[in-house]
LUMGUVEX-312140 format. One record per residue: residue number from 1; x, y, z of N, C-alpha, C, O in turn; residue in three letters. Coordinates in nm, 4 decimals, decimal comma. Layout:
// residues N
{tivo = NUM; nx = X; ny = Y; nz = Z; cax = X; cay = Y; caz = Z; cx = X; cy = Y; cz = Z; ox = X; oy = Y; oz = Z; kolkol = ala};
...
This chain:
// residues 100
{tivo = 1; nx = 11,5672; ny = 10,5010; nz = 9,7086; cax = 11,4545; cay = 10,4111; caz = 9,8072; cx = 11,3584; cy = 10,4750; cz = 9,7726; ox = 11,3337; oy = 10,5956; oz = 9,7741; kolkol = unk};
{tivo = 2; nx = 11,2612; ny = 10,3188; nz = 9,7157; cax = 11,1519; cay = 10,3784; caz = 9,7404; cx = 11,0649; cy = 10,4238; cz = 9,8019; ox = 11,1143; oy = 10,4610; oz = 9,9083; kolkol = unk};
{tivo = 3; nx = 10,8810; ny = 10,4603; nz = 9,7989; cax = 10,8099; cay = 10,5090; caz = 9,8832; cx = 10,7848; cy = 10,3426; cz = 9,9520; ox = 10,7681; oy = 10,3413; oz = 10,0740; kolkol = unk};
{tivo = 4; nx = 10,7834; ny = 10,2778; nz = 9,9176; cax = 10,7550; cay = 10,1505; caz = 9,9599; cx = 10,8432; cy = 10,0851; cz = 10,0374; ox = 10,8049; oy = 10,0262; oz = 10,1385; kolkol = unk};
{tivo = 5; nx = 10,9742; ny = 10,0874; nz = 9,9989; cax = 11,0562; cay = 10,0621; caz = 10,0641; cx = 11,0976; cy = 10,1122; cz = 10,1907; ox = 11,1400; oy = 10,0336; oz = 10,2755; kolkol = unk};
{tivo = 6; nx = 11,0867; ny = 10,2852; nz = 10,2221; cax = 11,0973; cay = 10,3590; caz = 10,2999; cx = 10,9650; cy = 10,3064; cz = 10,4172; ox = 10,9895; oy = 10,3032; oz = 10,5378; kolkol = unk};
{tivo = 7; nx = 10,8318; ny = 10,2690; nz = 10,3639; cax = 10,7395; cay = 10,2252; caz = 10,4477; cx = 10,8082; cy = 10,1188; cz = 10,4864; ox = 10,8483; oy = 10,1311; oz = 10,6021; kolkol = unk};
{tivo = 8; nx = 10,8425; ny = 10,0025; nz = 10,4266; cax = 10,8686; cay = 9,8996; caz = 10,4976; cx = 11,0002; cy = 9,9424; cz = 10,6341; ox = 11,0230; oy = 9,8999; oz = 10,7473; kolkol = unk};
{tivo = 9; nx = 11,0558; ny = 10,0388; nz = 10,5513; cax = 11,1739; cay = 10,0314; caz = 10,7059; cx = 11,1520; cy = 10,1187; cz = 10,8158; ox = 11,2028; oy = 10,1141; oz = 10,9279; kolkol = unk};
{tivo = 10; nx = 11,0471; ny = 10,2206; nz = 10,7562; cax = 10,9753; cay = 10,2944; caz = 10,8661; cx = 10,8946; cy = 10,2036; cz = 11,0143; ox = 10,8872; oy = 10,2266; oz = 11,1350; kolkol = unk};
{tivo = 11; nx = 10,8453; ny = 10,0945; nz = 10,9223; cax = 10,7639; cay = 10,0145; caz = 10,9896; cx = 10,8217; cy = 9,9340; cz = 11,1264; ox = 10,7757; oy = 9,9133; oz = 11,2387; kolkol = unk};
{tivo = 12; nx = 10,9614; ny = 9,8959; nz = 11,0492; cax = 11,0500; cay = 9,8558; caz = 11,1723; cx = 11,0726; cy = 9,9133; cz = 11,3136; ox = 11,0519; oy = 9,8769; oz = 11,4293; kolkol = unk};
{tivo = 13; nx = 11,1371; ny = 10,0460; nz = 11,2350; cax = 11,1592; cay = 10,1117; caz = 11,3492; cx = 11,0115; cy = 10,1906; cz = 11,4048; ox = 11,0334; oy = 10,2550; oz = 11,5074; kolkol = unk};
{tivo = 14; nx = 10,9237; ny = 10,1949; nz = 11,3759; cax = 10,7833; cay = 10,2215; caz = 11,4950; cx = 10,7313; cy = 10,0626; cz = 11,5190; ox = 10,6136; oy = 10,0713; oz = 11,5538; kolkol = unk};
{tivo = 15; nx = 10,7663; ny = 9,9418; nz = 11,5149; cax = 10,7426; cay = 9,8467; caz = 11,5442; cx = 10,6060; cy = 9,8073; cz = 11,5223; ox = 10,5312; oy = 9,7729; oz = 11,6139; kolkol = unk};
{tivo = 16; nx = 10,5757; ny = 9,8120; nz = 11,4101; cax = 10,4635; cay = 9,7638; caz = 11,3207; cx = 10,4445; cy = 9,6229; cz = 11,2954; ox = 10,5411; oy = 9,5561; oz = 11,2583; kolkol = unk};
{tivo = 17; nx = 10,3387; ny = 9,5736; nz = 11,3103; cax = 10,3441; cay = 9,4482; caz = 11,2973; cx = 10,2233; cy = 9,4463; cz = 11,2043; ox = 10,1590; oy = 9,5362; oz = 11,1500; kolkol = unk};
{tivo = 18; nx = 10,2116; ny = 9,2739; nz = 11,2046; cax = 10,0516; cay = 9,2525; caz = 11,0606; cx = 9,9570; cy = 9,2966; cz = 11,1399; ox = 9,8584; oy = 9,3479; oz = 11,0869; kolkol = unk};
{tivo = 19; nx = 9,9638; ny = 9,2883; nz = 11,2663; cax = 9,7866; cay = 9,3070; caz = 11,3464; cx = 9,8623; cy = 9,4304; cz = 11,4619; ox = 9,8914; oy = 9,4061; oz = 11,5791; kolkol = unk};
{tivo = 20; nx = 9,8778; ny = 9,5329; nz = 11,4069; cax = 9,9046; cay = 9,6465; caz = 11,5106; cx = 9,7731; cy = 9,6676; cz = 11,5938; ox = 9,6611; oy = 9,6488; oz = 11,5462; kolkol = unk};
{tivo = 21; nx = 9,7983; ny = 9,7103; nz = 11,7282; cax = 9,6751; cay = 9,7295; caz = 11,8442; cx = 9,6378; cy = 9,8298; cz = 11,8006; ox = 9,6814; oy = 9,8697; oz = 11,6926; kolkol = unk};
{tivo = 22; nx = 9,5471; ny = 9,8991; nz = 11,8713; cax = 9,4643; cay = 9,9943; caz = 11,8483; cx = 9,5762; cy = 10,1558; cz = 11,9346; ox = 9,5938; oy = 10,2735; oz = 11,9032; kolkol = unk};
{tivo = 23; nx = 9,6300; ny = 10,0541; nz = 12,0631; cax = 9,7104; cay = 10,1619; caz = 12,1042; cx = 9,7984; cy = 10,2132; cz = 11,9699; ox = 9,7788; oy = 10,3277; oz = 11,9292; kolkol = unk};
{tivo = 24; nx = 9,8984; ny = 10,1237; nz = 11,9002; cax = 9,9622; cay = 10,1452; caz = 11,8318; cx = 9,9070; cy = 10,2384; cz = 11,7076; ox = 9,9551; oy = 10,3393; oz = 11,6560; kolkol = unk};
{tivo = 25; nx = 9,8098; ny = 10,1784; nz = 11,6856; cax = 9,7328; cay = 10,2926; caz = 11,5547; cx = 9,6711; cy = 10,4254; cz = 11,6089; ox = 9,6415; oy = 10,5201; oz = 11,5360; kolkol = unk};
{tivo = 26; nx = 9,6523; ny = 10,4219; nz = 11,7650; cax = 9,6367; cay = 10,5896; caz = 11,8176; cx = 9,7395; cy = 10,6351; cz = 11,7983; ox = 9,7393; oy = 10,7334; oz = 11,7242; kolkol = unk};
{tivo = 27; nx = 9,8884; ny = 10,5830; nz = 11,8593; cax = 10,0398; cay = 10,6407; caz = 11,8310; cx = 10,0375; cy = 10,6875; cz = 11,7253; ox = 10,0573; oy = 10,8086; oz = 11,7159; kolkol = unk};
{tivo = 28; nx = 10,0174; ny = 10,6234; nz = 11,6298; cax = 10,0714; cay = 10,6588; caz = 11,4881; cx = 10,0200; cy = 10,8137; cz = 11,4046; ox = 10,0677; oy = 10,9104; oz = 11,3453; kolkol = unk};
{tivo = 29; nx = 9,8941; ny = 10,7573; nz = 11,4478; cax = 9,7504; cay = 10,8550; caz = 11,4113; cx = 9,7587; cy = 11,0084; cz = 11,4928; ox = 9,7527; oy = 11,1184; oz = 11,4379; kolkol = unk};
{tivo = 30; nx = 9,7711; ny = 10,9864; nz = 11,6099; cax = 9,8189; cay = 11,1007; caz = 11,6544; cx = 9,9650; cy = 11,1578; cz = 11,6002; ox = 9,9405; oy = 11,2597; oz = 11,5356; kolkol = unk};
{tivo = 31; nx = 10,0974; ny = 11,1330; nz = 11,6015; cax = 10,1849; cay = 11,1606; caz = 11,5510; cx = 10,1880; cy = 11,2179; cz = 11,4144; ox = 10,2687; oy = 11,3066; oz = 11,3869; kolkol = unk};
{tivo = 32; nx = 10,0931; ny = 11,1653; nz = 11,3162; cax = 10,0568; cay = 11,2365; caz = 11,2003; cx = 10,0248; cy = 11,3692; cz = 11,2496; ox = 10,0906; oy = 11,4716; oz = 11,2310; kolkol = unk};
{tivo = 33; nx = 9,9117; ny = 11,3556; nz = 11,3174; cax = 9,8165; cay = 11,4799; caz = 11,3664; cx = 9,9304; cy = 11,6130; cz = 11,4034; ox = 9,9416; oy = 11,7199; oz = 11,3433; kolkol = unk};
{tivo = 34; nx = 10,0157; ny = 11,5576; nz = 11,5366; cax = 10,0817; cay = 11,6381; caz = 11,5699; cx = 10,2115; cy = 11,7130; cz = 11,4791; ox = 10,2679; oy = 11,8209; oz = 11,4970; kolkol = unk};
{tivo = 35; nx = 10,2327; ny = 11,6010; nz = 11,3699; cax = 10,3571; cay = 11,6243; caz = 11,2628; cx = 10,2944; cy = 11,7542; cz = 11,1652; ox = 10,3505; oy = 11,8626; oz = 11,1490; kolkol = unk};
{tivo = 36; nx = 10,1827; ny = 11,7179; nz = 11,1147; cax = 10,1074; cay = 11,8084; caz = 11,0335; cx = 10,1076; cy = 11,9467; cz = 11,0998; ox = 10,1433; oy = 12,0536; oz = 11,0503; kolkol = unk};
{tivo = 37; nx = 10,0527; ny = 11,9173; nz = 11,2418; cax = 10,0339; cay = 12,0471; caz = 11,2930; cx = 10,1671; cy = 12,1697; cz = 11,2868; ox = 10,1627; oy = 12,2927; oz = 11,2841; kolkol = unk};
{tivo = 38; nx = 10,2798; ny = 12,0745; nz = 11,2862; cax = 10,4329; cay = 12,1586; caz = 11,2866; cx = 10,4642; cy = 12,2418; cz = 11,1844; ox = 10,5316; oy = 12,3443; oz = 11,1741; kolkol = unk};
{tivo = 39; nx = 10,3554; ny = 12,1282; nz = 11,0609; cax = 10,3772; cay = 12,1771; caz = 10,9405; cx = 10,3244; cy = 12,3318; cz = 10,9407; ox = 10,3964; oy = 12,4299; oz = 10,9220; kolkol = unk};
{tivo = 40; nx = 10,1653; ny = 12,3336; nz = 10,9690; cax = 10,0654; cay = 12,4549; caz = 10,9835; cx = 10,1059; cy = 12,5660; cz = 11,1055; ox = 10,0400; oy = 12,6684; oz = 11,1241; kolkol = unk};
{tivo = 41; nx = 10,2243; ny = 12,5290; nz = 11,1846; cax = 10,2854; cay = 12,6374; caz = 11,2399; cx = 10,4073; cy = 12,7086; cz = 11,1744; ox = 10,4410; oy = 12,8255; oz = 11,1934; kolkol = unk};
{tivo = 42; nx = 10,4594; ny = 12,6291; nz = 11,1045; cax = 10,5814; cay = 12,6793; caz = 10,9571; cx = 10,4729; cy = 12,7687; cz = 10,9328; ox = 10,4636; oy = 12,8787; oz = 10,9871; kolkol = unk};
{tivo = 43; nx = 10,3755; ny = 12,7133; nz = 10,8361; cax = 10,3128; cay = 12,8116; caz = 10,7451; cx = 10,2211; cy = 12,9377; cz = 10,8405; ox = 10,2234; oy = 13,0383; oz = 10,7697; kolkol = unk};
{tivo = 44; nx = 10,1735; ny = 12,9565; nz = 10,9208; cax = 10,1241; cay = 13,0386; caz = 11,0394; cx = 10,2843; cy = 13,1144; cz = 11,0469; ox = 10,3025; oy = 13,1881; oz = 10,9501; kolkol = unk};
{tivo = 45; nx = 10,3358; ny = 13,1118; nz = 11,0898; cax = 10,4950; cay = 13,1974; caz = 11,0811; cx = 10,4622; cy = 13,2715; cz = 10,9958; ox = 10,4156; oy = 13,3853; oz = 11,0002; kolkol = unk};
{tivo = 46; nx = 10,4931; ny = 13,1896; nz = 10,8953; cax = 10,5039; cay = 13,2911; caz = 10,7408; cx = 10,4115; cy = 13,3877; cz = 10,7127; ox = 10,4425; oy = 13,5009; oz = 10,6754; kolkol = unk};
{tivo = 47; nx = 10,2745; ny = 13,3404; nz = 10,7323; cax = 10,1952; cay = 13,4365; caz = 10,7498; cx = 10,2193; cy = 13,5529; cz = 10,8177; ox = 10,2034; oy = 13,6686; oz = 10,7787; kolkol = unk};
{tivo = 48; nx = 10,2804; ny = 13,4903; nz = 10,9789; cax = 10,2921; cay = 13,6210; caz = 11,0458; cx = 10,4080; cy = 13,6661; cz = 11,0462; ox = 10,4207; oy = 13,7448; oz = 11,1400; kolkol = unk};
{tivo = 49; nx = 10,5165; ny = 13,6526; nz = 10,9761; cax = 10,5988; cay = 13,7000; caz = 11,0102; cx = 10,6990; cy = 13,7120; cz = 10,8338; ox = 10,8165; oy = 13,7410; oz = 10,8115; kolkol = unk};
{tivo = 50; nx = 10,6089; ny = 13,6825; nz = 10,7605; cax = 10,6372; cay = 13,6904; caz = 10,6180; cx = 10,8060; cy = 13,6659; cz = 10,5915; ox = 10,8924; oy = 13,7350; oz = 10,5375; kolkol = unk};
{tivo = 51; nx = 10,8072; ny = 13,5135; nz = 10,6666; cax = 10,9110; cay = 13,4589; caz = 10,6579; cx = 10,9364; cy = 13,2875; cz = 10,6715; ox = 10,9255; oy = 13,2281; oz = 10,7788; kolkol = unk};
{tivo = 52; nx = 10,9648; ny = 13,2351; nz = 10,5685; cax = 10,9225; cay = 13,0660; caz = 10,5634; cx = 11,1009; cy = 13,0441; cz = 10,5809; ox = 11,1968; oy = 13,0916; oz = 10,5200; kolkol = unk};
{tivo = 53; nx = 11,0834; ny = 12,9208; nz = 10,7280; cax = 11,2015; cay = 12,8484; caz = 10,7646; cx = 11,1929; cy = 12,7581; cz = 10,6706; ox = 11,0988; oy = 12,6814; oz = 10,6912; kolkol = unk};
{tivo = 54; nx = 11,2505; ny = 12,7365; nz = 10,5791; cax = 11,2422; cay = 12,6064; caz = 10,4592; cx = 11,2850; cy = 12,4717; cz = 10,5457; ox = 11,2271; oy = 12,3652; oz = 10,5671; kolkol = unk};
{tivo = 55; nx = 11,4186; ny = 12,5280; nz = 10,5871; cax = 11,4696; cay = 12,3782; caz = 10,6276; cx = 11,4014; cy = 12,3490; cz = 10,7408; ox = 11,4106; oy = 12,2279; oz = 10,7608; kolkol = unk};
{tivo = 56; nx = 11,3266; ny = 12,4120; nz = 10,8378; cax = 11,1909; cay = 12,4108; caz = 10,9519; cx = 11,1251; cy = 12,3139; cz = 10,8955; ox = 11,1345; oy = 12,1964; oz = 10,9310; kolkol = unk};
{tivo = 57; nx = 11,0311; ny = 12,3681; nz = 10,7747; cax = 10,9210; cay = 12,3321; caz = 10,7228; cx = 10,9593; cy = 12,1376; cz = 10,6376; ox = 10,8921; oy = 12,0355; oz = 10,6520; kolkol = unk};
{tivo = 58; nx = 11,0825; ny = 12,1572; nz = 10,5600; cax = 11,1176; cay = 12,0268; caz = 10,5113; cx = 11,1450; cy = 11,9186; cz = 10,6061; ox = 11,1127; oy = 11,8019; oz = 10,5843; kolkol = unk};
{tivo = 59; nx = 11,2022; ny = 11,9570; nz = 10,7064; cax = 11,2417; cay = 11,8892; caz = 10,8638; cx = 11,0403; cy = 11,7907; cz = 10,9130; ox = 10,9914; oy = 11,6784; oz = 10,9249; kolkol = unk};
{tivo = 60; nx = 11,0085; ny = 11,9117; nz = 10,9208; cax = 10,8619; cay = 11,8414; caz = 10,9666; cx = 10,7835; cy = 11,7582; cz = 10,8746; ox = 10,7008; oy = 11,6833; oz = 10,9265; kolkol = unk};
{tivo = 61; nx = 10,8004; ny = 11,7585; nz = 10,6905; cax = 10,7270; cay = 11,7398; caz = 10,5927; cx = 10,7773; cy = 11,5921; cz = 10,5914; ox = 10,7002; oy = 11,5028; oz = 10,5564; kolkol = unk};
{tivo = 62; nx = 10,9490; ny = 11,5560; nz = 10,6417; cax = 10,9915; cay = 11,4104; caz = 10,6333; cx = 10,9097; cy = 11,3351; cz = 10,7782; ox = 10,8767; oy = 11,2165; oz = 10,7749; kolkol = unk};
{tivo = 63; nx = 10,8885; ny = 11,4090; nz = 10,8812; cax = 10,8126; cay = 11,3620; caz = 10,9931; cx = 10,6850; cy = 11,3087; cz = 10,9600; ox = 10,6568; oy = 11,1958; oz = 11,0002; kolkol = unk};
{tivo = 64; nx = 10,5834; ny = 11,3911; nz = 10,8749; cax = 10,4895; cay = 11,3476; caz = 10,8400; cx = 10,4830; cy = 11,2476; cz = 10,7876; ox = 10,3946; oy = 11,1658; oz = 10,8133; kolkol = unk};
{tivo = 65; nx = 10,6077; ny = 11,2228; nz = 10,6703; cax = 10,5973; cay = 11,1100; caz = 10,5800; cx = 10,6221; cy = 11,0041; cz = 10,6328; ox = 10,6147; oy = 10,9086; oz = 10,5555; kolkol = unk};
{tivo = 66; nx = 10,6629; ny = 10,9690; nz = 10,7882; cax = 10,7216; cay = 10,8847; caz = 10,8428; cx = 10,5902; cy = 10,8433; cz = 10,9238; ox = 10,5581; oy = 10,7288; oz = 10,9559; kolkol = unk};
{tivo = 67; nx = 10,5352; ny = 10,9382; nz = 10,9444; cax = 10,4022; cay = 10,8903; caz = 11,0287; cx = 10,3051; cy = 10,8191; cz = 10,9314; ox = 10,2421; oy = 10,7189; oz = 10,9650; kolkol = unk};
{tivo = 68; nx = 10,2963; ny = 10,8766; nz = 10,8082; cax = 10,1635; cay = 10,8454; caz = 10,7101; cx = 10,2259; cy = 10,7171; cz = 10,6576; ox = 10,1492; oy = 10,6220; oz = 10,6424; kolkol = unk};
{tivo = 69; nx = 10,3945; ny = 10,6963; nz = 10,6185; cax = 10,4446; cay = 10,5816; caz = 10,5516; cx = 10,4111; cy = 10,4701; cz = 10,7084; ox = 10,3315; oy = 10,3882; oz = 10,6623; kolkol = unk};
{tivo = 70; nx = 10,4229; ny = 10,4497; nz = 10,7897; cax = 10,3648; cay = 10,3819; caz = 10,9211; cx = 10,2271; cy = 10,3314; cz = 10,9159; ox = 10,2026; oy = 10,2108; oz = 10,9188; kolkol = unk};
{tivo = 71; nx = 10,1476; ny = 10,4115; nz = 10,9092; cax = 10,0132; cay = 10,3709; caz = 10,9139; cx = 9,9963; cy = 10,3343; cz = 10,7889; ox = 9,8817; oy = 10,2939; oz = 10,7693; kolkol = unk};
{tivo = 72; nx = 10,0701; ny = 10,3319; nz = 10,6887; cax = 10,0608; cay = 10,2927; caz = 10,5345; cx = 10,0734; cy = 10,0912; cz = 10,5982; ox = 9,9897; oy = 10,0016; oz = 10,5870; kolkol = unk};
{tivo = 73; nx = 10,1713; ny = 10,0898; nz = 10,6418; cax = 10,2228; cay = 9,9806; caz = 10,6766; cx = 10,1285; cy = 9,9067; cz = 10,7524; ox = 10,0664; oy = 9,8060; oz = 10,7186; kolkol = unk};
{tivo = 74; nx = 10,1252; ny = 9,9795; nz = 10,8760; cax = 10,0161; cay = 9,9428; caz = 10,9790; cx = 9,8759; cy = 9,8842; cz = 10,9320; ox = 9,8183; oy = 9,8009; oz = 11,0021; kolkol = unk};
{tivo = 75; nx = 9,8289; ny = 9,9236; nz = 10,8268; cax = 9,7140; cay = 9,8781; caz = 10,7471; cx = 9,7120; cy = 9,8327; cz = 10,6111; ox = 9,6223; oy = 9,8497; oz = 10,5284; kolkol = unk};
{tivo = 76; nx = 9,8462; ny = 9,7594; nz = 10,5944; cax = 9,9009; cay = 9,7003; caz = 10,5077; cx = 9,9010; cy = 9,7209; cz = 10,3951; ox = 9,9184; oy = 9,6359; oz = 10,3078; kolkol = unk};
{tivo = 77; nx = 9,8710; ny = 9,9001; nz = 10,3699; cax = 9,8616; cay = 9,9290; caz = 10,2482; cx = 10,0195; cy = 9,9904; cz = 10,1762; ox = 10,1205; oy = 10,0462; oz = 10,2189; kolkol = unk};
{tivo = 78; nx = 9,9724; ny = 9,9459; nz = 10,0557; cax = 10,1446; cay = 10,0157; caz = 9,9625; cx = 10,1028; cy = 10,1321; cz = 9,9313; ox = 10,0092; oy = 10,1642; oz = 9,8581; kolkol = unk};
{tivo = 79; nx = 10,2083; ny = 10,2228; nz = 10,0159; cax = 10,2119; cay = 10,3408; caz = 9,9731; cx = 10,2211; cy = 10,4216; cz = 9,8373; ox = 10,1768; oy = 10,5351; oz = 9,8194; kolkol = unk};
{tivo = 80; nx = 10,2697; ny = 10,3629; nz = 9,7690; cax = 10,2610; cay = 10,3251; caz = 9,6358; cx = 10,1260; cy = 10,3362; cz = 9,5300; ox = 10,1129; oy = 10,3790; oz = 9,4154; kolkol = unk};
{tivo = 81; nx = 10,0570; ny = 10,2905; nz = 9,6044; cax = 9,9142; cay = 10,2006; caz = 9,5404; cx = 9,8040; cy = 10,3313; cz = 9,6129; ox = 9,6892; oy = 10,3597; oz = 9,5788; kolkol = unk};
{tivo = 82; nx = 9,8846; ny = 10,3888; nz = 9,7155; cax = 9,7922; cay = 10,4988; caz = 9,7673; cx = 9,7822; cy = 10,5866; cz = 9,7319; ox = 9,6777; oy = 10,6497; oz = 9,7478; kolkol = unk};
{tivo = 83; nx = 9,9057; ny = 10,6432; nz = 9,6539; cax = 9,9236; cay = 10,7250; caz = 9,5960; cx = 9,9040; cy = 10,7558; cz = 9,3997; ox = 9,8958; oy = 10,8526; oz = 9,3241; kolkol = unk};
{tivo = 84; nx = 9,9041; ny = 10,6254; nz = 9,3919; cax = 9,7882; cay = 10,6297; caz = 9,2878; cx = 9,6236; cy = 10,6505; cz = 9,2594; ox = 9,5579; oy = 10,7200; oz = 9,1819; kolkol = unk};
{tivo = 85; nx = 9,5953; ny = 10,5597; nz = 9,3564; cax = 9,4548; cay = 10,6201; caz = 9,3816; cx = 9,4177; cy = 10,7547; cz = 9,4126; ox = 9,3212; oy = 10,8158; oz = 9,3667; kolkol = unk};
{tivo = 86; nx = 9,4973; ny = 10,7927; nz = 9,4889; cax = 9,4446; cay = 10,9409; caz = 9,5078; cx = 9,4797; cy = 11,0489; cz = 9,4306; ox = 9,4350; oy = 11,1610; oz = 9,4546; kolkol = unk};
{tivo = 87; nx = 9,5653; ny = 11,0233; nz = 9,3285; cax = 9,6254; cay = 11,0959; caz = 9,2039; cx = 9,4942; cy = 11,0625; cz = 9,0759; ox = 9,4837; oy = 11,1407; oz = 8,9815; kolkol = unk};
{tivo = 88; nx = 9,4081; ny = 10,9490; nz = 9,0870; cax = 9,2850; cay = 10,9238; caz = 9,0473; cx = 9,2068; cy = 10,9983; cz = 9,0902; ox = 9,1743; oy = 11,0983; oz = 9,0263; kolkol = unk};
{tivo = 89; nx = 9,1514; ny = 10,9668; nz = 9,2199; cax = 9,0564; cay = 11,0562; caz = 9,2896; cx = 9,0248; cy = 11,1796; cz = 9,2982; ox = 8,9206; oy = 11,2365; oz = 9,3307; kolkol = unk};
{tivo = 90; nx = 9,2251; ny = 11,2500; nz = 9,2335; cax = 9,2024; cay = 11,4108; caz = 9,2631; cx = 9,1731; cy = 11,4429; cz = 9,1011; ox = 9,1228; oy = 11,5540; oz = 9,0842; kolkol = unk};
{tivo = 91; nx = 9,1958; ny = 11,3657; nz = 8,9802; cax = 9,2061; cay = 11,3731; caz = 8,8779; cx = 9,0119; cy = 11,3591; cz = 8,8477; ox = 8,9423; oy = 11,4201; oz = 8,7665; kolkol = unk};
{tivo = 92; nx = 8,9800; ny = 11,2718; nz = 8,9333; cax = 8,8308; cay = 11,2292; caz = 8,8896; cx = 8,7781; cy = 11,4231; cz = 8,9533; ox = 8,7251; oy = 11,4963; oz = 8,8698; kolkol = unk};
{tivo = 93; nx = 8,7954; ny = 11,4610; nz = 9,0554; cax = 8,7558; cay = 11,5589; caz = 9,0810; cx = 8,8148; cy = 11,6699; cz = 9,0043; ox = 8,7073; oy = 11,6858; oz = 8,9464; kolkol = unk};
{tivo = 94; nx = 8,8628; ny = 11,7286; nz = 8,9705; cax = 8,9599; cay = 11,8060; caz = 8,8634; cx = 8,8584; cy = 11,8144; cz = 8,7407; ox = 8,8158; oy = 11,9195; oz = 8,6926; kolkol = unk};
{tivo = 95; nx = 8,8286; ny = 11,6913; nz = 8,7007; cax = 8,7218; cay = 11,6488; caz = 8,5885; cx = 8,5796; cy = 11,6734; cz = 8,6141; ox = 8,5103; oy = 11,7326; oz = 8,5314; kolkol = unk};
{tivo = 96; nx = 8,5301; ny = 11,6272; nz = 8,7334; cax = 8,3874; cay = 11,7047; caz = 8,7476; cx = 8,3611; cy = 11,8477; cz = 8,7555; ox = 8,2752; oy = 11,9278; oz = 8,7187; kolkol = unk};
{tivo = 97; nx = 8,5014; ny = 11,8456; nz = 8,8367; cax = 8,5154; cay = 12,0324; caz = 8,8554; cx = 8,4858; cy = 12,1159; cz = 8,6798; ox = 8,3784; oy = 12,1491; oz = 8,6296; kolkol = unk};
{tivo = 98; nx = 8,5690; ny = 12,1233; nz = 8,6465; cax = 8,5795; cay = 12,1124; caz = 8,5143; cx = 8,4359; cy = 12,1153; cz = 8,3919; ox = 8,4386; oy = 12,1915; oz = 8,2953; kolkol = unk};
{tivo = 99; nx = 8,3177; ny = 12,0194; nz = 8,4187; cax = 8,1888; cay = 12,0085; caz = 8,3799; cx = 8,1121; cy = 12,0740; cz = 8,4414; ox = 8,0030; oy = 12,0951; oz = 8,3885; kolkol = unk};
{tivo = 100; nx = 8,1398; ny = 12,1306; nz = 8,5757; cax = 8,0455; cay = 12,2311; caz = 8,6432; cx = 8,0031; cy = 12,3656; cz = 8,5549; ox = 7,9277; oy = 12,4500; oz = 8,6035; kolkol = unk};
């Protein structure tokens, strides 16, 4: 399954349509923030306990991807295109940092 196929699938599960309501967008954004917080909590516990629950972290990363993919679909963006744009942006930043 490609990331674009996953996003299309996730959008059906999350009931995302072409014109999602503000409530639906808010729900998805808060879901992404919440799951990102759970990822951060695993990292916090790594610092505190010097042990990482890798399976738990991976599980939460999957939840982050789900909400991210749903938001991509809700805004009409292809995840693969966003990934390309992100890579280009980071590459530009690295080039700018190297030239300083």
